[in-house]
Z-matrix of the N, CA and C atoms (Angstrom, degrees):
N
C 1 1.444
C 2 1.520 1 108.42
N 3 1.308 2 114.69 1 134.70
C 4 1.456 3 119.70 2 -179.62
C 5 1.523 4 110.83 3 -81.42
N 6 1.301 5 114.48 4 159.37
C 7 1.460 6 121.55 5 176.33
C 8 1.527 7 110.25 6 -58.96
N 9 1.328 8 116.43 7 -40.65
C 10 1.469 9 121.87 8 178.90
C 11 1.522 10 110.99 9 -58.88
N 12 1.331 11 116.64 10 -45.05
C 13 1.457 12 120.50 11 -179.98
C 14 1.518 13 111.67 12 -67.00
N 15 1.323 14 117.53 13 -33.46
C 16 1.467 15 120.04 14 177.57
C 17 1.513 16 110.50 15 -63.69
N 18 1.304 17 117.26 16 -37.15
C 19 1.469 18 121.16 17 -178.40
C 20 1.526 19 111.67 18 -79.93
N 21 1.333 20 117.40 19 -47.45
C 22 1.454 21 121.98 20 -171.06
C 23 1.530 22 114.32 21 -101.52
N 24 1.315 23 117.67 22 -7.08
C 25 1.451 24 120.69 23 179.80
C 26 1.522 25 112.13 24 95.96
N 27 1.290 26 113.91 25 168.80
C 28 1.464 27 121.14 26 -177.63
C 29 1.525 28 110.82 27 -69.19
N 30 1.352 29 117.90 28 141.30
C 31 1.470 30 120.81 29 -178.24
C 32 1.522 31 113.65 30 -59.00
N 33 1.331 32 117.84 31 -34.94
C 34 1.471 33 120.40 32 -179.90
C 35 1.530 34 111.09 33 -65.05
N 36 1.317 35 116.77 34 -31.21
C 37 1.466 36 121.09 35 177.83
C 38 1.527 37 109.76 36 -79.80
N 39 1.326 38 116.83 37 -42.76
C 40 1.468 39 120.57 38 179.73
C 41 1.524 40 111.74 39 -61.73
N 42 1.325 41 118.08 40 -29.21
C 43 1.469 42 121.88 41 -175.98
C 44 1.534 43 113.06 42 -78.55
N 45 1.326 44 117.80 43 -10.69
C 46 1.460 45 120.69 44 -178.36
C 47 1.524 46 111.71 45 -70.28
N 48 1.336 47 116.15 46 155.36
C 49 1.459 48 119.03 47 172.59
C 50 1.525 49 108.86 48 -68.49
N 51 1.315 50 117.04 49 165.71
C 52 1.471 51 122.22 50 -172.49
C 53 1.530 52 112.27 51 -57.14
N 54 1.328 53 116.81 52 -42.82
C 55 1.464 54 119.82 53 -177.83
C 56 1.527 55 111.02 54 -63.66
N 57 1.334 56 117.00 55 -51.04
C 58 1.462 57 120.47 56 -179.72
C 59 1.518 58 112.04 57 -65.96
N 60 1.336 59 116.79 58 -36.56
C 61 1.464 60 119.91 59 177.95
C 62 1.519 61 110.54 60 -61.21
N 63 1.325 62 117.55 61 -43.17
C 64 1.470 63 121.55 62 178.98
C 65 1.530 64 110.16 63 -64.81
N 66 1.330 65 116.84 64 -42.21
C 67 1.459 66 119.93 65 179.01
C 68 1.525 67 111.56 66 -64.06
N 69 1.323 68 116.96 67 -43.39
C 70 1.470 69 121.21 68 179.69
C 71 1.525 70 110.57 69 -65.98
N 72 1.331 71 117.41 70 -38.37
C 73 1.472 72 119.91 71 177.42
C 74 1.528 73 110.35 72 -62.67
N 75 1.321 74 116.44 73 -44.04
C 76 1.463 75 120.14 74 178.71
C 77 1.526 76 111.29 75 -61.63
N 78 1.335 77 116.05 76 -43.98
C 79 1.467 78 119.58 77 179.21
C 80 1.526 79 111.25 78 -66.28
N 81 1.329 80 117.02 79 -38.61
C 82 1.467 81 120.21 80 178.17
C 83 1.522 82 110.21 81 -62.95
N 84 1.318 83 116.60 82 -42.86
C 85 1.474 84 120.45 83 176.76
C 86 1.519 85 110.58 84 -60.89
N 87 1.335 86 117.19 85 -39.97
C 88 1.466 87 120.86 86 177.47
C 89 1.528 88 110.77 87 -63.41
N 90 1.329 89 116.85 88 -42.26
C 91 1.469 90 120.15 89 178.58
C 92 1.519 91 111.12 90 -61.90
N 93 1.319 92 116.87 91 -41.43
C 94 1.461 93 120.15 92 179.58
C 95 1.524 94 109.99 93 -63.73
N 96 1.324 95 116.37 94 -41.72
C 97 1.470 96 120.29 95 177.64
C 98 1.526 97 110.62 96 -62.91
N 99 1.346 98 116.99 97 -45.32
C 100 1.464 99 120.63 98 178.17
C 101 1.522 100 110.24 99 -59.15
N 102 1.335 101 116.71 100 -45.46
C 103 1.463 102 120.39 101 179.62
C 104 1.514 103 112.39 102 -59.80
N 105 1.327 104 116.39 103 -39.82
C 106 1.469 105 120.46 104 -179.06
C 107 1.522 106 112.31 105 -72.79
N 108 1.332 107 117.30 106 -36.17
C 109 1.459 108 119.79 107 -173.05
C 110 1.521 109 113.91 108 -95.67
N 111 1.336 110 117.69 109 -42.04
C 112 1.463 111 120.62 110 -172.12
C 113 1.521 112 114.37 111 -116.04
N 114 1.327 113 118.26 112 -27.62
C 115 1.461 114 124.92 113 -167.43
C 116 1.526 115 107.17 114 80.89
N 117 1.310 116 117.67 115 169.33
C 118 1.457 117 122.69 116 -178.62
C 119 1.526 118 111.93 117 -96.89
N 120 1.327 119 115.56 118 -14.85
C 121 1.460 120 122.57 119 179.62
C 122 1.514 121 109.59 120 -128.48
N 123 1.314 122 115.51 121 157.00
C 124 1.457 123 121.68 122 177.21
C 125 1.525 124 107.73 123 -135.51
N 126 1.307 125 116.02 124 163.65
C 127 1.465 126 119.25 125 176.29
C 128 1.526 127 110.94 126 -88.01
N 129 1.350 128 116.53 127 -10.49
C 130 1.457 129 120.51 128 179.05
C 131 1.522 130 109.53 129 -145.85
N 132 1.319 131 117.82 130 144.38
C 133 1.467 132 120.19 131 176.88
C 134 1.528 133 110.47 132 -70.59
N 135 1.318 134 114.56 133 164.29
C 136 1.464 135 120.21 134 178.14
C 137 1.511 136 110.64 135 123.75
N 138 1.307 137 116.19 136 160.97
C 139 1.458 138 120.69 137 -177.00
C 140 1.517 139 109.58 138 60.02
N 141 1.325 140 116.98 139 -127.52
C 142 1.464 141 118.96 140 -178.85
C 143 1.532 142 113.77 141 -79.59
N 144 1.329 143 117.72 142 1.85
C 145 1.463 144 121.51 143 -175.49
C 146 1.526 145 111.54 144 -106.24
N 147 1.346 146 115.60 145 135.59
C 148 1.459 147 121.04 146 -179.45
C 149 1.526 148 110.62 147 -79.17
N 150 1.337 149 116.46 148 -175.24
C 151 1.465 150 121.12 149 -177.18
C 152 1.529 151 112.41 150 -64.84
N 153 1.350 152 117.47 151 -17.73
C 154 1.468 153 120.79 152 176.47
C 155 1.530 154 111.09 153 -91.74
N 156 1.316 155 116.53 154 4.25
C 157 1.472 156 123.22 155 -178.48
C 158 1.533 157 112.11 156 68.23
N 159 1.336 158 116.91 157 26.35
C 160 1.459 159 123.08 158 175.78
C 161 1.530 160 108.11 159 -100.82
N 162 1.313 161 116.78 160 141.05
C 163 1.464 162 120.91 161 179.07
C 164 1.534 163 108.75 162 -65.28
N 165 1.317 164 116.51 163 122.53
C 166 1.473 165 121.43 164 -176.14
C 167 1.521 166 112.71 165 -59.34
N 168 1.335 167 116.77 166 -47.92
C 169 1.464 168 120.10 167 -177.71
C 170 1.516 169 111.44 168 -64.94
N 171 1.341 170 117.11 169 -40.54
C 172 1.470 171 120.51 170 179.53
C 173 1.526 172 109.98 171 -63.79
N 174 1.311 173 117.47 172 -38.86
C 175 1.467 174 121.13 173 178.55
C 176 1.526 175 110.30 174 -66.55
N 177 1.336 176 117.50 175 -42.52
C 178 1.461 177 120.88 176 178.23
C 179 1.526 178 110.91 177 -63.47
N 180 1.313 179 116.88 178 -39.07
C 181 1.465 180 120.86 179 176.90
C 182 1.522 181 110.09 180 -62.84
N 183 1.316 182 117.14 181 -43.75
C 184 1.468 183 120.81 182 177.82
C 185 1.516 184 111.88 183 -59.08
N 186 1.323 185 116.97 184 -40.99
C 187 1.472 186 120.51 185 178.37
C 188 1.521 187 110.88 186 -63.67
N 189 1.324 188 116.71 187 -42.21
C 190 1.467 189 119.84 188 179.89
C 191 1.526 190 110.89 189 -66.97
N 192 1.321 191 117.29 190 -41.55
C 193 1.465 192 120.48 191 177.91
C 194 1.527 193 109.41 192 -60.93
N 195 1.317 194 116.89 193 -40.45
C 196 1.466 195 120.89 194 178.40
C 197 1.526 196 110.73 195 -62.84
N 198 1.331 197 117.34 196 -40.54
C 199 1.468 198 120.77 197 177.67
C 200 1.528 199 111.26 198 -60.50
N 201 1.312 200 116.16 199 -38.20
C 202 1.463 201 120.61 200 -177.10
C 203 1.525 202 111.53 201 -74.37
N 204 1.348 203 117.29 202 -46.26
C 205 1.454 204 118.65 203 -171.66
C 206 1.509 205 117.07 204 -144.21
N 207 1.321 206 117.11 205 15.24
C 208 1.458 207 120.05 206 176.43
C 209 1.516 208 114.09 207 68.39
N 210 1.311 209 114.70 208 -165.27
C 211 1.463 210 122.13 209 -176.19
C 212 1.531 211 110.95 210 -63.69
N 213 1.336 212 117.36 211 -33.72
C 214 1.464 213 120.19 212 -179.84
C 215 1.531 214 110.90 213 -60.51
N 216 1.320 215 116.88 214 -43.17
C 217 1.469 216 120.25 215 178.10
C 218 1.519 217 110.43 216 -69.76
N 219 1.324 218 117.19 217 -37.74
C 220 1.467 219 119.69 218 176.50
C 221 1.522 220 110.28 219 -59.58
N 222 1.328 221 117.25 220 -42.23
C 223 1.474 222 120.63 221 179.06
C 224 1.529 223 110.77 222 -62.77
N 225 1.336 224 116.60 223 -39.80
C 226 1.461 225 120.27 224 179.96
C 227 1.524 226 110.77 225 -65.63
N 228 1.324 227 117.10 226 -41.96
C 229 1.473 228 120.59 227 178.13
C 230 1.519 229 109.45 228 -67.07
N 231 1.315 230 117.21 229 -41.10
C 232 1.469 231 120.49 230 177.71
C 233 1.531 232 110.92 231 -59.42
N 234 1.325 233 117.33 232 -41.27
C 235 1.463 234 120.81 233 178.56
C 236 1.525 235 110.44 234 -64.51
N 237 1.317 236 117.43 235 -39.67
C 238 1.463 237 121.19 236 177.61
C 239 1.528 238 110.44 237 -63.59
N 240 1.326 239 116.44 238 -43.32
C 241 1.459 240 120.61 239 177.25
C 242 1.522 241 110.21 240 -62.43
N 243 1.316 242 116.75 241 -43.29
C 244 1.470 243 121.22 242 179.39
C 245 1.526 244 110.74 243 -60.21
N 246 1.337 245 117.31 244 -38.38
C 247 1.458 246 120.26 245 179.61
C 248 1.527 247 112.38 246 -66.47
N 249 1.329 248 116.29 247 -29.77
C 250 1.467 249 120.73 248 -177.40
C 251 1.522 250 112.84 249 -90.52
N 252 1.324 251 116.24 250 -29.68
C 253 1.460 252 121.70 251 -177.46
C 254 1.527 253 109.05 252 -117.94
N 255 1.291 254 117.25 253 -177.69
C 256 1.460 255 121.30 254 -179.74
C 257 1.525 256 110.87 255 -77.42
N 258 1.340 257 115.22 256 159.54
C 259 1.461 258 121.71 257 178.50
C 260 1.529 259 111.93 258 -56.47
N 261 1.324 260 116.29 259 -37.34
C 262 1.464 261 120.62 260 -178.05
C 263 1.523 262 110.35 261 -62.17
N 264 1.334 263 116.85 262 -40.67
C 265 1.464 264 119.67 263 179.64
C 266 1.521 265 111.22 264 -68.09
N 267 1.319 266 118.05 265 -33.71
C 268 1.456 267 120.96 266 175.64
C 269 1.532 268 109.89 267 -64.75
N 270 1.319 269 117.14 268 -37.93
C 271 1.464 270 120.50 269 176.46
C 272 1.520 271 111.26 270 -67.58
N 273 1.328 272 117.02 271 -35.76
C 274 1.459 273 120.07 272 176.19
C 275 1.533 274 110.15 273 -64.77
N 276 1.323 275 116.14 274 -38.75
C 277 1.465 276 120.09 275 176.90
C 278 1.533 277 110.40 276 -62.71
N 279 1.335 278 116.49 277 -38.91
C 280 1.471 279 120.66 278 176.20
C 281 1.529 280 110.43 279 -53.62
N 282 1.323 281 116.62 280 -47.78
C 283 1.463 282 120.75 281 -177.57
C 284 1.525 283 111.52 282 -70.48
N 285 1.327 284 116.77 283 -35.92
C 286 1.457 285 121.04 284 177.80
C 287 1.521 286 111.09 285 -61.99
N 288 1.317 287 116.75 286 -36.89
C 289 1.459 288 121.83 287 -177.58
C 290 1.524 289 113.43 288 -86.68
N 291 1.324 290 117.96 289 -0.63
C 292 1.450 291 120.78 290 -179.92
C 293 1.528 292 109.36 291 -55.22
N 294 1.333 293 116.49 292 131.25
C 295 1.450 294 121.54 293 178.84
C 296 1.515 295 114.09 294 96.21
N 297 1.324 296 118.14 295 -3.25
C 298 1.457 297 120.79 296 176.18
C 299 1.526 298 106.95 297 -90.79
N 300 1.324 299 116.15 298 118.69
C 301 1.471 300 119.76 299 -177.41
C 302 1.510 301 109.54 300 55.46
N 303 1.316 302 115.76 301 -131.48
C 304 1.472 303 120.48 302 178.53
C 305 1.521 304 110.34 303 -107.33
N 306 1.344 305 117.08 304 29.30
C 307 1.472 306 121.55 305 -178.30
C 308 1.510 307 109.92 306 -60.66
N 309 1.328 308 115.40 307 128.49
C 310 1.451 309 122.14 308 177.75
C 311 1.523 310 109.08 309 -125.78
N 312 1.314 311 116.84 310 112.48
C 313 1.482 312 117.68 311 177.40
C 314 1.504 313 112.52 312 -68.69
């Protein structure tokens, strides 16, 4: 990631129209909150985690991001999450999003 992208955000996010950019920012903020409070994976299902132990809300956010901009936008959001949280949490998000579009962790 370049210094420019760290300051101004990922190009795939910057290129969105105002409405989608605001929606993606809100979802990215939600992902960061989920990562800080719950994590994206669990060792057991239940509560916010589905039968695959993936955070339900994080998975739904990934699906919506994919609808807006495909895997390229998902990668940009993942990079933003990685910049805000630890690398391990970004890897957990990779596994949570497995099966959305052509997402490959």
